[in-house]
N, C-alpha and C positions, 0 to 999 in steps of 0.2 A: 778594694783600694779606693779612698776617697782623694775627690780633685776638687782643685782650683782651677777658672780658667779666667785668667784675664785679658779680656779682648774679646769680646760673645760677637764677632762678625762672621762672614763667611767661612771661615775656615777654621777658625774655633767652633762654631757651633757642628759643622760635618764633622770635626771628630767628638764632640759630645754626644751626637746622634748616633752615629757607628756605637758607640759604647753601647747606649742604651739596647741600640739593636739588637747586638750580642749579649746584652746580657752581662755585660764585664762591668757596667757602676751602676747601680739603683740610682733614681731619681733622688733620693733622698742624701746621697753621698757627694753631689754638687755642690761647688760654691762659685755661683757666675760676677764676676766682677765687671760692668759695663758705666761707663761715663756716659752714654748717649740715652739722652731720656726717652726718646722714641724707642730703641731701641729695648730699652728694660721694660719698658711694656709688653714687647713681644715675648719678650722672653718666658711671660707667667706658664705656658704649656708644660716648665720643667717643676713645676710644683710638684711636691712640698721640698724641691732643691732651693737652699739659700741664694736668694738674689738681692745685688745691691752694689749701690753705683760707686761706693770707696774701698778700698784697700784699709782693712782693721785687723786687730788681732786673731777673728778665728779661723785667717789665713794658717796658723799656724796648727790646726787641727788639722789639717789634712796630707796626705801623703805626696799627693802630686803636684805641682804649680805647671801649669798649662800657658807660657806668653804667646798670644797671638796678638799683639796689637802691634801697629804700623812701627815699622824700626826706628820712625826720625819720632814715635812717643816715647822712646822705652826709657828715656833717661829720665821724660815726666813721673814717671811711675814708680820708677828702680830705687828713689828716696824712700819714699813711702813703703814699700815692698822690702828695702832692705832692715829698716827698723822690727819686722815682723816675721820675716822670714826665720827660721828652726835649721840647725846642723844635718838633722836626720832628713829632710825634704830633698824632694831632686828637683830642679828644676825642667820641664822640657820646652823648648824655644822651636818655635816654630816663623819667627819674625825672618825675612832675608837677611843676608847680608851683613848681621850681628854676630860674631866671633862668641864662640864659647868663652874666652881670656877676656873680652869686652864684658859678657855678662857676668862670669865671675867678678871681676875688679867692680861692676857695677852696685853689684848686689853683697860684698861680700862674703861669698857664700862657692863651696866647690864642687859639689855633684850638680853637673849640668848636661846637659843632653841637646843637640843643637841638628833638626832635623829640619829637610827640604820637602814638604809635601806639592804636591798641584791640585789642581782645582776640580780635575775628576775624582777626587777621594767625597767631592760632595755627593757623589753616587755610590761609593764603595769600590769606584773601579781606578785608586788611583795609586802612585808609585811614590814612596817618599824614602829617600836617604836619610841616614842619620851618622851622627858619630857623638863618642862621649869621651867626656873628663875622665880619667883615670880614680879620680874619685866614687864614679858609680859603681856598685858591684855589679855582679855576676847575675845575680838574682833581680836586681830592681831590675839591670838591663833588659833581663828576656821578659818580666811583667809589661813594661812599656812598649816593647817588639810587639805583643801579643796585642797591646791595645794599639798602637800604632796598626797594625794587621787589618783592626777590623775595618779600617779605609783604603783596604786595598793588598798593595805588595809594598815592600819594604825590602831594604839591601842596606848592612851597614858598611860604613868606612871608615877604617882605621884613621884615613888622612883626613883632616878636616876641611883642608885647603880643598880636597876634589869637590865640596859642595858648590863652588863656585861653577863649577863646568858642571854638575849633575842643575843647578840653578839654571842655565843657560839653554842646557839640553832636554830635560824634562818640565822642570818648574814653568819655563818660559813655552815650553814644546806644545802645549795646546793652540794655544794663541798661533804659533804656525801652521797647523794642521786648518786651523781655524780661516787662515790668510789664503790657504791654498783652496778651500772648498769656496769662499767666498768669490773667488777668481773664477772658480767651474762654474760657479752658477750665474755669475754676469756673463759668461760665453755661452752660456746655454738661452739667456735674455734675448743675447745680440744675435742669434741664430732663429729666435722667434717663440721660442717657449714663453709660457706664464713663470714667473718667477716659483710659482710654487710647484711645478710640475719639475722646473728645473732644478726645484731645489730637493726633489724625492730623487729623482736621479742619479742625484751628484750623492747626497748622504746614503743613501742605501750602496751605489759604487763603492763607499770609501768603506760602508758597514762589513758587505762582503766580501774587501779587499784584506780589510784585516785578518777576518777569521780565515783568509788562505795565509797570509803569513804568518800566522799562529797556529793552522795545522799540515798544512804542506811540506814534505819531504822535499822541499825543493828550496834553494839561495833564492833570495829576491835578485840576481840576475837571470836566471831561470825562468821563475814567474814572470821578468820582463817579455825574453823571451817567447814564452808561450803565448802570448798577449797580441805582440812585435811580428805580424808574419811578415814576411819578403814581398816589399814593395807596396805593403797595405796602410791603412791609416794611421794607426798606429806607429809604424815606423816614421811614416811625415811629423807624426807632432812630435815624437824623441828627435829628431833631426832639428824641430824648430829650439826643444829645448837645450839642446847641447850646444847649439850655434849661438844664442845668448847667454852659453854658460851658466844655466840654471841652479844646476849643482854647485857650483863654486859660490856662486852667490848666498846658498840657501846657507854654505857653512861660511861663510863672511859674516852672515848674521848671527850665526848661533856663538863665534869665536866674539863679535862684539859684546854678546850679553855676558858671556865669560868674562872679558876684560871689565864690563861695568859691574858685575856683581863683585870681581876683585876690588873695584875702588870704593864701592860700598861697604866690605868688610873693614877696608883700614879707613876707614871714616873720613 
């Protein structure tokens, strides 16, 4: 498969590197389109792939076009892309908030897949949810699913509207974990630890806890109970969390992200 990537920022290049890592695409089968002069220079490692700063007729030679520009920049590239895109090509959008219908309308092009990855995709540990227009056939969908899975795991959603919830839950999700980790490290510093020591304690705790969640044959409530002995230190902390309704605050934040994602999808 030959792939053109329009917008070579962190996420676009995370996809490109994952495809190369698993030998799904050859270097020479990439077309990288990037308007930033500085970023263009940094893309030389992808030689002998084609690197350019403009959208031109050569895009018509590629099977898949990945749109990874900022949503607010989409309309500025759509005009040029509309002139050169061919009916047989598939468009894979990883732009937040831009609907399949919106992309189809702007490009006058029907085969479109909309995906919502998250930043751990840069490490091959992401989760990407995606939806497709009816014009994407099953063989095309399977090929693109294989590509997406190179960045981690994926889930297909028949209802595109659910991507707003995905954006709130897993797309924005890494920031929620970073926020909690930051607060825990700050608490460690206030208890007298050097920042590097507090960070080591918290990050390794988070890593180990993830593996327990992923491997232990227990519910989350059971895992909590296994740590929180009656009258102990963990119970004291959990009581404070409950008094401050930490769980409800987190839920409200995630719902707010979902509402904002829906607003962005409507333009």
